[in-house]
C-alpha positions in Angstrom: 139.9 249.1 103.0 142.1 252.1 103.9 145.1 250.5 102.3 143.3 250.5 99.0 142.8 254.3 99.2 145.9 255.4 101.0 147.9 256.4 97.9 144.9 258.4 96.6 144.5 260.3 99.9 148.1 261.4 100.3 147.5 264.6 98.4 145.2 266.9 100.3 142.2 268.5 98.7 140.9 265.4 96.8 137.4 265.4 95.6 135.9 261.9 96.3 132.6 260.7 94.7 131.1 257.7 96.4 128.1 256.3 94.4 126.0 253.2 94.5 122.6 251.8 95.1 121.0 251.5 98.5 122.6 249.0 100.9 126.0 248.9 99.2 127.8 250.7 102.1 128.3 254.2 100.7 127.9 256.0 104.0 129.9 253.2 105.8 132.8 253.7 103.4 132.8 257.4 103.9 132.8 256.9 107.7 135.6 254.4 107.4 137.7 256.8 105.3 137.2 259.7 107.7 137.7 257.7 110.9 140.7 255.9 109.6 142.4 259.0 108.3 141.9 261.4 111.2 143.1 258.8 113.7 146.0 257.4 111.6 148.7 259.5 113.3 149.3 260.2 117.0 148.6 262.8 118.3 145.2 263.0 116.6 144.7 266.5 115.2 142.5 266.4 112.1 138.7 267.1 112.2 135.7 266.5 110.0 132.6 268.5 109.0 129.8 266.0 108.3 126.7 267.4 106.5 123.6 265.3 106.8 121.9 266.3 103.6 119.2 263.6 103.8 120.8 260.9 106.0 121.4 261.3 109.7 125.0 260.9 111.0 125.5 257.1 111.6 126.7 257.3 115.2 125.8 253.7 116.0 127.6 252.4 112.9 130.7 254.3 114.0 130.5 252.9 117.5 130.3 249.4 116.0 133.3 250.0 113.7 135.5 251.3 116.5 134.2 249.3 119.5 137.7 247.8 120.0 139.4 251.3 119.8 137.7 253.5 122.4 140.3 256.3 122.2 139.8 256.6 118.5 136.0 256.4 118.8 136.0 259.1 121.4 138.2 261.4 119.3 136.2 260.9 116.1 132.9 261.6 117.9 134.3 264.8 119.5 136.0 266.0 116.3 133.2 265.4 113.8 131.0 268.4 113.5 127.5 267.7 112.4 125.5 270.1 110.2 122.6 270.7 110.5 123.1 269.9 114.2 119.7 268.5 115.0 118.2 267.0 111.8 118.8 266.6 108.1 117.9 269.3 105.6 114.2 269.7 105.0 114.3 270.6 101.4 116.5 271.7 98.4 116.5 275.4 99.3 117.7 274.8 102.9 120.5 272.5 101.5 121.5 275.0 98.9 121.7 277.9 101.3 123.7 275.9 103.8 126.3 274.6 101.2 126.6 278.2 99.8 127.4 279.5 103.3 130.3 277.0 103.9 132.7 278.8 101.7 132.0 282.1 103.5 132.3 280.8 107.0 135.3 280.1 109.2 135.8 276.4 109.7 137.5 274.8 112.7 141.3 275.1 112.0 141.9 271.3 111.6 139.0 270.3 109.4 140.5 268.0 106.7 137.3 266.3 105.6 133.9 267.6 104.5 131.4 264.9 103.9 128.0 265.5 102.3 125.7 262.5 102.8 123.3 262.1 100.0 123.9 265.3 98.3 121.7 264.4 95.4 118.5 263.6 97.3 116.8 267.0 97.5 118.0 267.9 94.0 116.2 264.9 92.6 113.0 265.8 94.3 113.2 269.4 93.0 113.8 268.1 89.5 110.9 265.7 89.8 108.6 268.7 90.3 109.5 270.2 87.0 108.1 269.1 83.7 110.1 270.9 81.0 113.7 270.2 80.2 114.8 273.9 80.2 113.7 274.4 83.8 115.4 271.2 84.9 118.7 272.1 83.2 118.6 275.5 84.7 118.3 274.1 88.2 121.0 271.5 87.7 123.4 274.0 86.1 122.9 276.6 88.8 123.5 274.0 91.5 126.7 272.8 89.9 128.0 276.2 88.9 127.0 278.4 91.9 127.0 275.9 94.8 129.0 272.8 94.2 131.8 274.0 92.0 132.7 276.9 94.4 132.7 274.4 97.3 135.0 272.2 95.4 137.4 275.0 94.7 137.2 276.1 98.4 138.2 272.6 99.4 141.1 272.4 97.0 142.4 275.8 98.1 142.2 274.8 101.8 143.5 271.2 101.2 140.3 269.7 102.5 139.1 266.3 101.2 135.5 266.7 100.0 133.5 263.4 100.0 130.2 263.5 98.0 127.9 260.5 98.8 125.2 260.2 96.2 122.9 257.9 94.4 123.1 256.2 91.0 120.6 256.8 88.2 119.4 254.7 85.3 120.8 255.7 81.9 117.9 255.1 79.4 120.3 254.9 76.5 122.5 252.1 77.8 120.2 250.5 80.3 123.0 250.8 82.9 123.3 252.8 86.1 125.7 255.7 86.4 126.8 258.1 89.1 124.5 261.1 89.5 127.4 263.5 89.1 129.1 261.8 86.2 129.0 265.0 84.0 130.7 267.0 86.8 133.5 264.6 87.0 134.2 265.1 83.3 135.2 268.6 84.3 137.3 268.1 87.3 139.8 265.4 88.4 138.4 263.5 91.3 138.5 260.0 92.9 135.4 258.2 91.7 134.3 255.2 93.9 131.4 253.1 92.7 129.9 250.3 94.9 127.8 247.6 93.3 126.1 244.4 94.3 125.3 241.4 92.0 121.7 242.1 90.9 119.0 240.3 92.9 121.5 237.8 94.3 121.5 237.1 98.0 125.3 236.8 97.9 127.0 239.1 100.4 130.0 239.8 98.2 129.9 243.2 96.5 132.2 245.1 94.2 134.2 248.4 94.7 135.6 250.2 91.7 138.1 253.1 92.2 138.9 255.4 89.3 141.4 258.2 89.4 142.9 259.6 86.2 144.2 256.6 84.3 143.9 254.3 87.3 141.0 251.9 87.4 141.0 249.3 90.2 138.2 246.8 91.0 138.0 244.7 94.2 135.4 242.5 95.9 134.3 243.3 99.5 131.7 242.4 102.1 130.0 244.6 104.6 130.9 243.8 108.2 130.5 245.4 111.6 133.9 247.1 111.2 133.0 248.4 107.7 133.9 247.4 104.2 136.3 244.4 104.2 138.2 243.5 101.0 138.1 239.9 99.9 141.5 238.7 98.6 
């Protein structure tokens, strides 16, 4: 899987959107990207900040993926900093405050990845509490403009890859699903990765689509103990 993304990750400070429905392997792919990248070159030096917005850090999944590479596993575990350290965010306000603080705090010197695992979860719940369109738009715009966009600019300035894992939503106009942050990606250049599975089929084969600028690449994959495996 990493060979598919290597060319896109050569330039530091990429913004990477990973979207898809439940069970398509979004978190697994992010873990695969981070683990593969920070252990690609010896000696290992790079580090990761993993923010568990609504999903706990998948330690057991990582152990399964790197069970045949104990030195890499040990390095990734020791050099992936989990935030919050004990549990996921309780609500939207806690998440917002924490993301706001990142750009004002000193990170470990070799952090090359920041991952936010299910960044859209608490925002969705907050929006569901509001009935009128004006209030909903105000919350969304404030989150994008005052929280997410400054974080994106911070990562670009500091040459940090920012991986946003989020859900897909139903577009009532087309009847199709689309990434939750599709409007944001109209404003910035980022790597958009969409994971899909074939409807209600029990078939294990799924599809990954990678879009970056004019590039648009689609491949089939299966989920395995070692992560996402491309089918040739």
